[in-house]
mmCIF file of the C-alpha atoms, coordinates in Angstrom:
data_MODEL
# 
_entry.id   MODEL 
# 
loop_
_atom_site.group_PDB 
_atom_site.id 
_atom_site.type_symbol 
_atom_site.label_atom_id 
_atom_site.label_alt_id 
_atom_site.label_comp_id 
_atom_site.label_asym_id 
_atom_site.label_entity_id 
_atom_site.label_seq_id 
_atom_site.pdbx_PDB_ins_code 
_atom_site.Cartn_x 
_atom_site.Cartn_y 
_atom_site.Cartn_z 
_atom_site.occupancy 
_atom_site.B_iso_or_equiv 
_atom_site.pdbx_formal_charge 
_atom_site.auth_seq_id 
_atom_site.auth_comp_id 
_atom_site.auth_asym_id 
_atom_site.auth_atom_id 
_atom_site.pdbx_PDB_model_num 
ATOM 1   C CA . MET A 1 1   ? 11.002  -40.518 -14.606 1.00 0.00 ? 1   MET A CA 1 
ATOM 2   C CA . ARG A 1 2   ? 7.561   -40.045 -16.123 1.00 0.00 ? 2   ARG A CA 1 
ATOM 3   C CA . THR A 1 3   ? 7.174   -36.916 -18.218 1.00 0.00 ? 3   THR A CA 1 
ATOM 4   C CA . PRO A 1 4   ? 4.584   -34.617 -16.590 1.00 0.00 ? 4   PRO A CA 1 
ATOM 5   C CA . GLN A 1 5   ? 1.423   -34.010 -18.555 1.00 0.00 ? 5   GLN A CA 1 
ATOM 6   C CA . LEU A 1 6   ? -0.289  -30.657 -18.919 1.00 0.00 ? 6   LEU A CA 1 
ATOM 7   C CA . LEU A 1 7   ? -3.337  -30.429 -16.690 1.00 0.00 ? 7   LEU A CA 1 
ATOM 8   C CA . ASN A 1 8   ? -5.004  -28.406 -19.432 1.00 0.00 ? 8   ASN A CA 1 
ATOM 9   C CA . GLU A 1 9   ? -4.047  -26.199 -22.350 1.00 0.00 ? 9   GLU A CA 1 
ATOM 10  C CA . HIS A 1 10  ? -4.659  -22.979 -20.482 1.00 0.00 ? 10  HIS A CA 1 
ATOM 11  C CA . MET A 1 11  ? -2.447  -21.066 -18.136 1.00 0.00 ? 11  MET A CA 1 
ATOM 12  C CA . CYS A 1 12  ? -3.291  -21.434 -14.464 1.00 0.00 ? 12  CYS A CA 1 
ATOM 13  C CA . GLN A 1 13  ? -5.202  -18.771 -12.607 1.00 0.00 ? 13  GLN A CA 1 
ATOM 14  C CA . ILE A 1 14  ? -4.223  -18.388 -8.957  1.00 0.00 ? 14  ILE A CA 1 
ATOM 15  C CA . GLY A 1 15  ? -5.473  -15.668 -6.672  1.00 0.00 ? 15  GLY A CA 1 
ATOM 16  C CA . GLY A 1 16  ? -7.413  -14.023 -9.469  1.00 0.00 ? 16  GLY A CA 1 
ATOM 17  C CA . GLU A 1 17  ? -4.299  -13.435 -11.591 1.00 0.00 ? 17  GLU A CA 1 
ATOM 18  C CA . ARG A 1 18  ? -3.121  -15.362 -14.627 1.00 0.00 ? 18  ARG A CA 1 
ATOM 19  C CA . THR A 1 19  ? 0.427   -16.657 -14.428 1.00 0.00 ? 19  THR A CA 1 
ATOM 20  C CA . ASN A 1 20  ? 3.124   -17.487 -16.963 1.00 0.00 ? 20  ASN A CA 1 
ATOM 21  C CA . SER A 1 21  ? 3.562   -21.016 -15.629 1.00 0.00 ? 21  SER A CA 1 
ATOM 22  C CA . TYR A 1 22  ? 1.569   -24.024 -16.709 1.00 0.00 ? 22  TYR A CA 1 
ATOM 23  C CA . CYS A 1 23  ? -0.077  -26.449 -14.296 1.00 0.00 ? 23  CYS A CA 1 
ATOM 24  C CA . TYR A 1 24  ? 1.308   -29.971 -14.414 1.00 0.00 ? 24  TYR A CA 1 
ATOM 25  C CA . PHE A 1 25  ? -0.256  -33.190 -13.196 1.00 0.00 ? 25  PHE A CA 1 
ATOM 26  C CA . GLU A 1 26  ? 1.862   -36.303 -13.113 1.00 0.00 ? 26  GLU A CA 1 
ATOM 27  C CA . GLY A 1 27  ? -0.194  -39.547 -12.745 1.00 0.00 ? 27  GLY A CA 1 
ATOM 28  C CA . ALA A 1 28  ? -2.839  -39.567 -10.013 1.00 0.00 ? 28  ALA A CA 1 
ATOM 29  C CA . ARG A 1 29  ? -2.749  -43.259 -9.219  1.00 0.00 ? 29  ARG A CA 1 
ATOM 30  C CA . THR A 1 30  ? -0.055  -45.503 -7.782  1.00 0.00 ? 30  THR A CA 1 
ATOM 31  C CA . ALA A 1 31  ? 0.224   -49.203 -7.136  1.00 0.00 ? 31  ALA A CA 1 
ATOM 32  C CA . GLY A 1 32  ? 0.299   -51.324 -3.998  1.00 0.00 ? 32  GLY A CA 1 
ATOM 33  C CA . LYS A 1 33  ? -0.370  -49.829 -0.583  1.00 0.00 ? 33  LYS A CA 1 
ATOM 34  C CA . ASP A 1 34  ? -0.662  -46.297 -2.010  1.00 0.00 ? 34  ASP A CA 1 
ATOM 35  C CA . LYS A 1 35  ? -3.569  -47.286 -4.246  1.00 0.00 ? 35  LYS A CA 1 
ATOM 36  C CA . ASP A 1 36  ? -5.105  -49.123 -1.296  1.00 0.00 ? 36  ASP A CA 1 
ATOM 37  C CA . ASP A 1 37  ? -4.824  -45.944 0.783   1.00 0.00 ? 37  ASP A CA 1 
ATOM 38  C CA . ILE A 1 38  ? -6.611  -43.930 -1.898  1.00 0.00 ? 38  ILE A CA 1 
ATOM 39  C CA . GLU A 1 39  ? -9.415  -46.463 -2.214  1.00 0.00 ? 39  GLU A CA 1 
ATOM 40  C CA . ARG A 1 40  ? -9.848  -46.591 1.562   1.00 0.00 ? 40  ARG A CA 1 
ATOM 41  C CA . PHE A 1 41  ? -10.158 -42.809 1.710   1.00 0.00 ? 41  PHE A CA 1 
ATOM 42  C CA . ASN A 1 42  ? -12.631 -42.844 -1.161  1.00 0.00 ? 42  ASN A CA 1 
ATOM 43  C CA . ARG A 1 43  ? -14.830 -45.169 0.894   1.00 0.00 ? 43  ARG A CA 1 
ATOM 44  C CA . TRP A 1 44  ? -14.278 -43.089 4.040   1.00 0.00 ? 44  TRP A CA 1 
ATOM 45  C CA . SER A 1 45  ? -15.352 -39.933 2.207   1.00 0.00 ? 45  SER A CA 1 
ATOM 46  C CA . LEU A 1 46  ? -18.972 -41.068 2.572   1.00 0.00 ? 46  LEU A CA 1 
ATOM 47  C CA . THR A 1 47  ? -18.838 -40.712 6.380   1.00 0.00 ? 47  THR A CA 1 
ATOM 48  C CA . TYR A 1 48  ? -15.712 -38.566 6.856   1.00 0.00 ? 48  TYR A CA 1 
ATOM 49  C CA . GLU A 1 49  ? -17.494 -35.409 7.972   1.00 0.00 ? 49  GLU A CA 1 
ATOM 50  C CA . ASN A 1 50  ? -19.271 -37.246 10.810  1.00 0.00 ? 50  ASN A CA 1 
ATOM 51  C CA . SER A 1 51  ? -16.319 -39.336 11.938  1.00 0.00 ? 51  SER A CA 1 
ATOM 52  C CA . TRP A 1 52  ? -15.464 -39.302 15.642  1.00 0.00 ? 52  TRP A CA 1 
ATOM 53  C CA . GLY A 1 53  ? -11.867 -38.640 14.641  1.00 0.00 ? 53  GLY A CA 1 
ATOM 54  C CA . GLN A 1 54  ? -12.801 -35.159 13.428  1.00 0.00 ? 54  GLN A CA 1 
ATOM 55  C CA . TRP A 1 55  ? -13.651 -33.696 16.824  1.00 0.00 ? 55  TRP A CA 1 
ATOM 56  C CA . PHE A 1 56  ? -11.302 -35.954 18.799  1.00 0.00 ? 56  PHE A CA 1 
ATOM 57  C CA . LEU A 1 57  ? -8.127  -35.568 16.697  1.00 0.00 ? 57  LEU A CA 1 
ATOM 58  C CA . PHE A 1 58  ? -8.203  -33.714 13.400  1.00 0.00 ? 58  PHE A CA 1 
ATOM 59  C CA . ASP A 1 59  ? -10.130 -30.562 14.309  1.00 0.00 ? 59  ASP A CA 1 
ATOM 60  C CA . ARG A 1 60  ? -8.006  -30.042 17.415  1.00 0.00 ? 60  ARG A CA 1 
ATOM 61  C CA . LEU A 1 61  ? -4.793  -30.516 15.461  1.00 0.00 ? 61  LEU A CA 1 
ATOM 62  C CA . GLN A 1 62  ? -5.882  -28.174 12.674  1.00 0.00 ? 62  GLN A CA 1 
ATOM 63  C CA . ARG A 1 63  ? -6.796  -25.423 15.125  1.00 0.00 ? 63  ARG A CA 1 
ATOM 64  C CA . ARG A 1 64  ? -3.403  -25.694 16.828  1.00 0.00 ? 64  ARG A CA 1 
ATOM 65  C CA . VAL A 1 65  ? -1.563  -25.502 13.520  1.00 0.00 ? 65  VAL A CA 1 
ATOM 66  C CA . LEU A 1 66  ? -3.624  -22.518 12.352  1.00 0.00 ? 66  LEU A CA 1 
ATOM 67  C CA . ASP A 1 67  ? -2.948  -20.771 15.657  1.00 0.00 ? 67  ASP A CA 1 
ATOM 68  C CA . ILE A 1 68  ? 0.786   -21.207 15.004  1.00 0.00 ? 68  ILE A CA 1 
ATOM 69  C CA . ALA A 1 69  ? 0.430   -19.896 11.453  1.00 0.00 ? 69  ALA A CA 1 
ATOM 70  C CA . LYS A 1 70  ? -1.609  -16.797 12.319  1.00 0.00 ? 70  LYS A CA 1 
ATOM 71  C CA . LYS A 1 71  ? 1.329   -15.430 14.332  1.00 0.00 ? 71  LYS A CA 1 
ATOM 72  C CA . ARG A 1 72  ? 3.456   -15.222 11.175  1.00 0.00 ? 72  ARG A CA 1 
ATOM 73  C CA . TYR A 1 73  ? 1.841   -12.971 8.570   1.00 0.00 ? 73  TYR A CA 1 
ATOM 74  C CA . THR A 1 74  ? -1.336  -12.690 6.507   1.00 0.00 ? 74  THR A CA 1 
ATOM 75  C CA . PRO A 1 75  ? -1.188  -14.905 3.398   1.00 0.00 ? 75  PRO A CA 1 
ATOM 76  C CA . ASN A 1 76  ? -2.786  -14.182 0.047   1.00 0.00 ? 76  ASN A CA 1 
ATOM 77  C CA . THR A 1 77  ? -2.962  -17.834 -1.019  1.00 0.00 ? 77  THR A CA 1 
ATOM 78  C CA . VAL A 1 78  ? -3.315  -20.895 1.220   1.00 0.00 ? 78  VAL A CA 1 
ATOM 79  C CA . LEU A 1 79  ? -2.770  -24.482 0.078   1.00 0.00 ? 79  LEU A CA 1 
ATOM 80  C CA . ASP A 1 80  ? -3.801  -27.634 1.955   1.00 0.00 ? 80  ASP A CA 1 
ATOM 81  C CA . VAL A 1 81  ? -2.048  -30.826 0.811   1.00 0.00 ? 81  VAL A CA 1 
ATOM 82  C CA . GLY A 1 82  ? -4.118  -33.884 1.681   1.00 0.00 ? 82  GLY A CA 1 
ATOM 83  C CA . CYS A 1 83  ? -7.123  -31.650 2.247   1.00 0.00 ? 83  CYS A CA 1 
ATOM 84  C CA . GLY A 1 84  ? -9.789  -34.339 2.618   1.00 0.00 ? 84  GLY A CA 1 
ATOM 85  C CA . THR A 1 85  ? -13.181 -32.649 2.572   1.00 0.00 ? 85  THR A CA 1 
ATOM 86  C CA . GLY A 1 86  ? -11.692 -29.174 3.093   1.00 0.00 ? 86  GLY A CA 1 
ATOM 87  C CA . ARG A 1 87  ? -12.140 -28.825 6.846   1.00 0.00 ? 87  ARG A CA 1 
ATOM 88  C CA . LEU A 1 88  ? -8.832  -27.016 7.457   1.00 0.00 ? 88  LEU A CA 1 
ATOM 89  C CA . LEU A 1 89  ? -9.550  -24.576 4.617   1.00 0.00 ? 89  LEU A CA 1 
ATOM 90  C CA . ARG A 1 90  ? -12.966 -23.745 6.059   1.00 0.00 ? 90  ARG A CA 1 
ATOM 91  C CA . LYS A 1 91  ? -11.233 -22.930 9.350   1.00 0.00 ? 91  LYS A CA 1 
ATOM 92  C CA . ALA A 1 92  ? -8.573  -20.927 7.469   1.00 0.00 ? 92  ALA A CA 1 
ATOM 93  C CA . ARG A 1 93  ? -11.321 -18.789 5.946   1.00 0.00 ? 93  ARG A CA 1 
ATOM 94  C CA . LYS A 1 94  ? -12.116 -17.513 9.450   1.00 0.00 ? 94  LYS A CA 1 
ATOM 95  C CA . TYR A 1 95  ? -8.458  -16.588 10.028  1.00 0.00 ? 95  TYR A CA 1 
ATOM 96  C CA . TRP A 1 96  ? -7.822  -14.991 6.629   1.00 0.00 ? 96  TRP A CA 1 
ATOM 97  C CA . PRO A 1 97  ? -11.149 -14.002 5.008   1.00 0.00 ? 97  PRO A CA 1 
ATOM 98  C CA . GLN A 1 98  ? -9.516  -12.505 1.900   1.00 0.00 ? 98  GLN A CA 1 
ATOM 99  C CA . ALA A 1 99  ? -7.133  -15.393 1.149   1.00 0.00 ? 99  ALA A CA 1 
ATOM 100 C CA . HIS A 1 100 ? -7.483  -17.608 -1.904  1.00 0.00 ? 100 HIS A CA 1 
ATOM 101 C CA . LEU A 1 101 ? -7.910  -21.224 -0.774  1.00 0.00 ? 101 LEU A CA 1 
ATOM 102 C CA . ILE A 1 102 ? -6.643  -24.291 -2.645  1.00 0.00 ? 102 ILE A CA 1 
ATOM 103 C CA . GLY A 1 103 ? -6.871  -27.951 -1.658  1.00 0.00 ? 103 GLY A CA 1 
ATOM 104 C CA . VAL A 1 104 ? -5.412  -31.114 -3.198  1.00 0.00 ? 104 VAL A CA 1 
ATOM 105 C CA . ASP A 1 105 ? -6.128  -34.735 -2.333  1.00 0.00 ? 105 ASP A CA 1 
ATOM 106 C CA . PRO A 1 106 ? -5.614  -37.988 -4.283  1.00 0.00 ? 106 PRO A CA 1 
ATOM 107 C CA . ALA A 1 107 ? -9.064  -39.343 -3.311  1.00 0.00 ? 107 ALA A CA 1 
ATOM 108 C CA . ASP A 1 108 ? -11.796 -38.357 -5.759  1.00 0.00 ? 108 ASP A CA 1 
ATOM 109 C CA . GLY A 1 109 ? -14.501 -38.849 -3.144  1.00 0.00 ? 109 GLY A CA 1 
ATOM 110 C CA . MET A 1 110 ? -12.849 -36.430 -0.735  1.00 0.00 ? 110 MET A CA 1 
ATOM 111 C CA . ILE A 1 111 ? -12.486 -33.769 -3.427  1.00 0.00 ? 111 ILE A CA 1 
ATOM 112 C CA . GLU A 1 112 ? -16.101 -34.177 -4.522  1.00 0.00 ? 112 GLU A CA 1 
ATOM 113 C CA . ASN A 1 113 ? -17.292 -33.458 -0.975  1.00 0.00 ? 113 ASN A CA 1 
ATOM 114 C CA . ALA A 1 114 ? -14.753 -30.657 -0.519  1.00 0.00 ? 114 ALA A CA 1 
ATOM 115 C CA . ARG A 1 115 ? -16.096 -28.845 -3.583  1.00 0.00 ? 115 ARG A CA 1 
ATOM 116 C CA . ARG A 1 116 ? -19.642 -29.198 -2.303  1.00 0.00 ? 116 ARG A CA 1 
ATOM 117 C CA . LEU A 1 117 ? -18.853 -28.058 1.245   1.00 0.00 ? 117 LEU A CA 1 
ATOM 118 C CA . THR A 1 118 ? -16.337 -25.326 0.378   1.00 0.00 ? 118 THR A CA 1 
ATOM 119 C CA . PRO A 1 119 ? -17.525 -23.745 -2.877  1.00 0.00 ? 119 PRO A CA 1 
ATOM 120 C CA . ASP A 1 120 ? -15.322 -20.656 -2.507  1.00 0.00 ? 120 ASP A CA 1 
ATOM 121 C CA . ALA A 1 121 ? -12.110 -22.719 -2.729  1.00 0.00 ? 121 ALA A CA 1 
ATOM 122 C CA . LYS A 1 122 ? -10.366 -24.494 -5.613  1.00 0.00 ? 122 LYS A CA 1 
ATOM 123 C CA . PHE A 1 123 ? -9.816  -28.237 -5.346  1.00 0.00 ? 123 PHE A CA 1 
ATOM 124 C CA . TYR A 1 124 ? -7.786  -30.695 -7.418  1.00 0.00 ? 124 TYR A CA 1 
ATOM 125 C CA . VAL A 1 125 ? -7.385  -34.474 -7.400  1.00 0.00 ? 125 VAL A CA 1 
ATOM 126 C CA . SER A 1 126 ? -3.633  -34.741 -6.983  1.00 0.00 ? 126 SER A CA 1 
ATOM 127 C CA . GLN A 1 127 ? -0.875  -36.184 -4.860  1.00 0.00 ? 127 GLN A CA 1 
ATOM 128 C CA . ALA A 1 128 ? 1.696   -34.168 -2.931  1.00 0.00 ? 128 ALA A CA 1 
ATOM 129 C CA . GLU A 1 129 ? 4.408   -35.329 -5.328  1.00 0.00 ? 129 GLU A CA 1 
ATOM 130 C CA . SER A 1 130 ? 2.791   -33.678 -8.376  1.00 0.00 ? 130 SER A CA 1 
ATOM 131 C CA . LEU A 1 131 ? 0.923   -30.503 -7.477  1.00 0.00 ? 131 LEU A CA 1 
ATOM 132 C CA . PRO A 1 132 ? -1.111  -28.937 -10.317 1.00 0.00 ? 132 PRO A CA 1 
ATOM 133 C CA . LEU A 1 133 ? 0.010   -25.403 -9.424  1.00 0.00 ? 133 LEU A CA 1 
ATOM 134 C CA . PRO A 1 134 ? 2.458   -22.886 -10.902 1.00 0.00 ? 134 PRO A CA 1 
ATOM 135 C CA . ASP A 1 135 ? 5.843   -22.110 -9.390  1.00 0.00 ? 135 ASP A CA 1 
ATOM 136 C CA . GLU A 1 136 ? 5.873   -19.597 -6.514  1.00 0.00 ? 136 GLU A CA 1 
ATOM 137 C CA . SER A 1 137 ? 2.086   -19.239 -6.353  1.00 0.00 ? 137 SER A CA 1 
ATOM 138 C CA . VAL A 1 138 ? 1.401   -19.969 -2.639  1.00 0.00 ? 138 VAL A CA 1 
ATOM 139 C CA . ASN A 1 139 ? 2.203   -18.149 0.635   1.00 0.00 ? 139 ASN A CA 1 
ATOM 140 C CA . PHE A 1 140 ? 1.184   -20.772 3.213   1.00 0.00 ? 140 PHE A CA 1 
ATOM 141 C CA . ALA A 1 141 ? 1.018   -24.531 2.675   1.00 0.00 ? 141 ALA A CA 1 
ATOM 142 C CA . PHE A 1 142 ? -0.490  -26.896 5.234   1.00 0.00 ? 142 PHE A CA 1 
ATOM 143 C CA . SER A 1 143 ? -0.493  -30.646 5.610   1.00 0.00 ? 143 SER A CA 1 
ATOM 144 C CA . THR A 1 144 ? -2.107  -32.217 8.656   1.00 0.00 ? 144 THR A CA 1 
ATOM 145 C CA . ALA A 1 145 ? -2.139  -35.962 9.331   1.00 0.00 ? 145 ALA A CA 1 
ATOM 146 C CA . SER A 1 146 ? -1.377  -36.914 5.734   1.00 0.00 ? 146 SER A CA 1 
ATOM 147 C CA . PHE A 1 147 ? 2.448   -36.934 5.538   1.00 0.00 ? 147 PHE A CA 1 
ATOM 148 C CA . HIS A 1 148 ? 2.648   -40.603 6.521   1.00 0.00 ? 148 HIS A CA 1 
ATOM 149 C CA . HIS A 1 149 ? 0.529   -41.513 3.487   1.00 0.00 ? 149 HIS A CA 1 
ATOM 150 C CA . TRP A 1 150 ? 2.784   -39.829 0.910   1.00 0.00 ? 150 TRP A CA 1 
ATOM 151 C CA . GLN A 1 151 ? 4.439   -42.145 -1.578  1.00 0.00 ? 151 GLN A CA 1 
ATOM 152 C CA . ASP A 1 152 ? 7.716   -40.172 -1.583  1.00 0.00 ? 152 ASP A CA 1 
ATOM 153 C CA . GLN A 1 153 ? 7.964   -37.703 1.293   1.00 0.00 ? 153 GLN A CA 1 
ATOM 154 C CA . GLU A 1 154 ? 11.073  -35.861 0.120   1.00 0.00 ? 154 GLU A CA 1 
ATOM 155 C CA . LYS A 1 155 ? 9.681   -35.483 -3.397  1.00 0.00 ? 155 LYS A CA 1 
ATOM 156 C CA . GLY A 1 156 ? 6.408   -34.160 -1.945  1.00 0.00 ? 156 GLY A CA 1 
ATOM 157 C CA . LEU A 1 157 ? 8.284   -31.593 0.138   1.00 0.00 ? 157 LEU A CA 1 
ATOM 158 C CA . ARG A 1 158 ? 10.302  -30.484 -2.886  1.00 0.00 ? 158 ARG A CA 1 
ATOM 159 C CA . GLU A 1 159 ? 7.078   -30.050 -4.826  1.00 0.00 ? 159 GLU A CA 1 
ATOM 160 C CA . ILE A 1 160 ? 5.574   -27.903 -2.063  1.00 0.00 ? 160 ILE A CA 1 
ATOM 161 C CA . LYS A 1 161 ? 8.780   -25.849 -2.002  1.00 0.00 ? 161 LYS A CA 1 
ATOM 162 C CA . ARG A 1 162 ? 8.389   -25.310 -5.754  1.00 0.00 ? 162 ARG A CA 1 
ATOM 163 C CA . VAL A 1 163 ? 4.914   -23.785 -5.415  1.00 0.00 ? 163 VAL A CA 1 
ATOM 164 C CA . LEU A 1 164 ? 5.788   -21.651 -2.368  1.00 0.00 ? 164 LEU A CA 1 
ATOM 165 C CA . GLN A 1 165 ? 6.915   -18.088 -2.880  1.00 0.00 ? 165 GLN A CA 1 
ATOM 166 C CA . ILE A 1 166 ? 10.223  -16.966 -1.429  1.00 0.00 ? 166 ILE A CA 1 
ATOM 167 C CA . GLY A 1 167 ? 9.537   -16.548 2.279   1.00 0.00 ? 167 GLY A CA 1 
ATOM 168 C CA . GLY A 1 168 ? 6.543   -18.873 2.053   1.00 0.00 ? 168 GLY A CA 1 
ATOM 169 C CA . LEU A 1 169 ? 5.918   -21.307 4.883   1.00 0.00 ? 169 LEU A CA 1 
ATOM 170 C CA . LEU A 1 170 ? 4.959   -24.963 5.157   1.00 0.00 ? 170 LEU A CA 1 
ATOM 171 C CA . PHE A 1 171 ? 3.150   -26.055 8.321   1.00 0.00 ? 171 PHE A CA 1 
ATOM 172 C CA . LEU A 1 172 ? 3.308   -29.833 8.448   1.00 0.00 ? 172 LEU A CA 1 
ATOM 173 C CA . ALA A 1 173 ? 1.729   -31.794 11.285  1.00 0.00 ? 173 ALA A CA 1 
ATOM 174 C CA . ASP A 1 174 ? 1.541   -35.542 11.605  1.00 0.00 ? 174 ASP A CA 1 
ATOM 175 C CA . PHE A 1 175 ? 1.404   -38.362 14.097  1.00 0.00 ? 175 PHE A CA 1 
ATOM 176 C CA . TRP A 1 176 ? 4.544   -39.650 15.728  1.00 0.00 ? 176 TRP A CA 1 
ATOM 177 C CA . LEU A 1 177 ? 4.789   -42.686 17.968  1.00 0.00 ? 177 LEU A CA 1 
ATOM 178 C CA . PRO A 1 178 ? 7.503   -42.299 20.639  1.00 0.00 ? 178 PRO A CA 1 
ATOM 179 C CA . LEU A 1 179 ? 9.500   -44.984 22.452  1.00 0.00 ? 179 LEU A CA 1 
ATOM 180 C CA . GLY A 1 180 ? 10.069  -47.017 19.299  1.00 0.00 ? 180 GLY A CA 1 
ATOM 181 C CA . LEU A 1 181 ? 6.359   -47.643 18.737  1.00 0.00 ? 181 LEU A CA 1 
ATOM 182 C CA . SER A 1 182 ? 6.658   -46.307 15.171  1.00 0.00 ? 182 SER A CA 1 
ATOM 183 C CA . ARG A 1 183 ? 8.223   -49.627 14.190  1.00 0.00 ? 183 ARG A CA 1 
ATOM 184 C CA . LEU A 1 184 ? 4.863   -51.303 14.705  1.00 0.00 ? 184 LEU A CA 1 
ATOM 185 C CA . THR A 1 185 ? 3.420   -49.792 11.512  1.00 0.00 ? 185 THR A CA 1 
ATOM 186 C CA . HIS A 1 186 ? 5.131   -48.899 8.225   1.00 0.00 ? 186 HIS A CA 1 
ATOM 187 C CA . HIS A 1 187 ? 3.200   -45.630 7.943   1.00 0.00 ? 187 HIS A CA 1 
ATOM 188 C CA . PHE A 1 188 ? 5.060   -44.006 10.857  1.00 0.00 ? 188 PHE A CA 1 
ATOM 189 C CA . GLU A 1 189 ? 8.559   -45.379 10.407  1.00 0.00 ? 189 GLU A CA 1 
ATOM 190 C CA . THR A 1 190 ? 9.886   -42.043 9.087   1.00 0.00 ? 190 THR A CA 1 
ATOM 191 C CA . ASN A 1 191 ? 7.820   -39.759 11.309  1.00 0.00 ? 191 ASN A CA 1 
ATOM 192 C CA . ASP A 1 192 ? 10.373  -39.292 14.060  1.00 0.00 ? 192 ASP A CA 1 
ATOM 193 C CA . PRO A 1 193 ? 10.768  -35.525 14.659  1.00 0.00 ? 193 PRO A CA 1 
ATOM 194 C CA . SER A 1 194 ? 14.502  -35.579 13.925  1.00 0.00 ? 194 SER A CA 1 
ATOM 195 C CA . ALA A 1 195 ? 13.917  -37.551 10.714  1.00 0.00 ? 195 ALA A CA 1 
ATOM 196 C CA . ILE A 1 196 ? 11.302  -35.022 9.602   1.00 0.00 ? 196 ILE A CA 1 
ATOM 197 C CA . ARG A 1 197 ? 13.780  -32.170 10.163  1.00 0.00 ? 197 ARG A CA 1 
ATOM 198 C CA . GLU A 1 198 ? 16.371  -34.003 8.072   1.00 0.00 ? 198 GLU A CA 1 
ATOM 199 C CA . THR A 1 199 ? 13.883  -34.586 5.257   1.00 0.00 ? 199 THR A CA 1 
ATOM 200 C CA . PHE A 1 200 ? 12.904  -30.900 5.325   1.00 0.00 ? 200 PHE A CA 1 
ATOM 201 C CA . GLY A 1 201 ? 16.581  -29.993 4.996   1.00 0.00 ? 201 GLY A CA 1 
ATOM 202 C CA . ARG A 1 202 ? 17.187  -32.331 2.059   1.00 0.00 ? 202 ARG A CA 1 
ATOM 203 C CA . ALA A 1 203 ? 14.137  -30.853 0.319   1.00 0.00 ? 203 ALA A CA 1 
ATOM 204 C CA . GLY A 1 204 ? 15.613  -27.345 0.648   1.00 0.00 ? 204 GLY A CA 1 
ATOM 205 C CA . PHE A 1 205 ? 13.562  -25.976 3.560   1.00 0.00 ? 205 PHE A CA 1 
ATOM 206 C CA . GLN A 1 206 ? 14.890  -24.007 6.502   1.00 0.00 ? 206 GLN A CA 1 
ATOM 207 C CA . VAL A 1 207 ? 13.196  -25.401 9.625   1.00 0.00 ? 207 VAL A CA 1 
ATOM 208 C CA . ARG A 1 208 ? 11.929  -22.405 11.600  1.00 0.00 ? 208 ARG A CA 1 
ATOM 209 C CA . ASP A 1 209 ? 10.024  -24.242 14.321  1.00 0.00 ? 209 ASP A CA 1 
ATOM 210 C CA . GLN A 1 210 ? 9.227   -27.740 15.499  1.00 0.00 ? 210 GLN A CA 1 
ATOM 211 C CA . ARG A 1 211 ? 7.076   -28.640 18.458  1.00 0.00 ? 211 ARG A CA 1 
ATOM 212 C CA . ARG A 1 212 ? 5.681   -31.860 19.839  1.00 0.00 ? 212 ARG A CA 1 
ATOM 213 C CA . LEU A 1 213 ? 2.082   -32.075 20.919  1.00 0.00 ? 213 LEU A CA 1 
ATOM 214 C CA . TRP A 1 214 ? 2.417   -34.688 23.605  1.00 0.00 ? 214 TRP A CA 1 
ATOM 215 C CA . THR A 1 215 ? -1.297  -34.974 24.330  1.00 0.00 ? 215 THR A CA 1 
ATOM 216 C CA . LEU A 1 216 ? -1.967  -35.925 20.693  1.00 0.00 ? 216 LEU A CA 1 
ATOM 217 C CA . TRP A 1 217 ? 1.301   -37.748 19.900  1.00 0.00 ? 217 TRP A CA 1 
ATOM 218 C CA . GLN A 1 218 ? 1.808   -35.388 17.002  1.00 0.00 ? 218 GLN A CA 1 
ATOM 219 C CA . VAL A 1 219 ? 4.631   -33.149 15.815  1.00 0.00 ? 219 VAL A CA 1 
ATOM 220 C CA . VAL A 1 220 ? 4.327   -29.810 13.993  1.00 0.00 ? 220 VAL A CA 1 
ATOM 221 C CA . THR A 1 221 ? 7.212   -28.705 11.781  1.00 0.00 ? 221 THR A CA 1 
ATOM 222 C CA . VAL A 1 222 ? 7.406   -25.256 10.165  1.00 0.00 ? 222 VAL A CA 1 
ATOM 223 C CA . GLY A 1 223 ? 9.668   -24.875 7.120   1.00 0.00 ? 223 GLY A CA 1 
ATOM 224 C CA . GLU A 1 224 ? 10.473  -21.758 5.120   1.00 0.00 ? 224 GLU A CA 1 
ATOM 225 C CA . ARG A 1 225 ? 11.374  -21.491 1.489   1.00 0.00 ? 225 ARG A CA 1 
ATOM 226 C CA . CYS A 1 226 ? 14.357  -19.133 1.444   1.00 0.00 ? 226 CYS A CA 1 
# 
């Protein structure tokens, strides 16, 4: 296992308070299809904000997930894993105006645009498997339509669990292809709802809710760090 490197020599500052934990960042680039994914999203970042998929799929999904989350409690710190250009966080600002917003994405181009479009949030170039955040520093974590791109899904979930406070919640939404259609593409082979629940369990989450959005062929899973 690669030894994590310090993101910087200073202690992290989350939610306006300095912590006693250091931020770690474990290599930002991978080989094979994962590197290809990152490069494709870097190219897409140039037109991402105006993509038809935003209004047709992603915005609708993000609003549904945020509607589920707002029924829980008011978070102080919100993290979006696979944040793209920060669209979910800009919506989250309307739900929780006082919350501290953090986004991570492995594509430099996405993060560059996210910082420009969402200047009141903090953004980092990072993968789900190596979050540059201190332990127990986040109340709500979100991931929408990015889970199928993760290099190691269970490791990514364990890393999110690490940064969540006790009682913190992960709202994970992703595509699922029913009737065996997931076998047609490697990205969705492990996105069966029951498989996602099992992976949550192995990562140490208690699954509090799971619902299928039939009109979008997507599943939302809510896990709690206990």
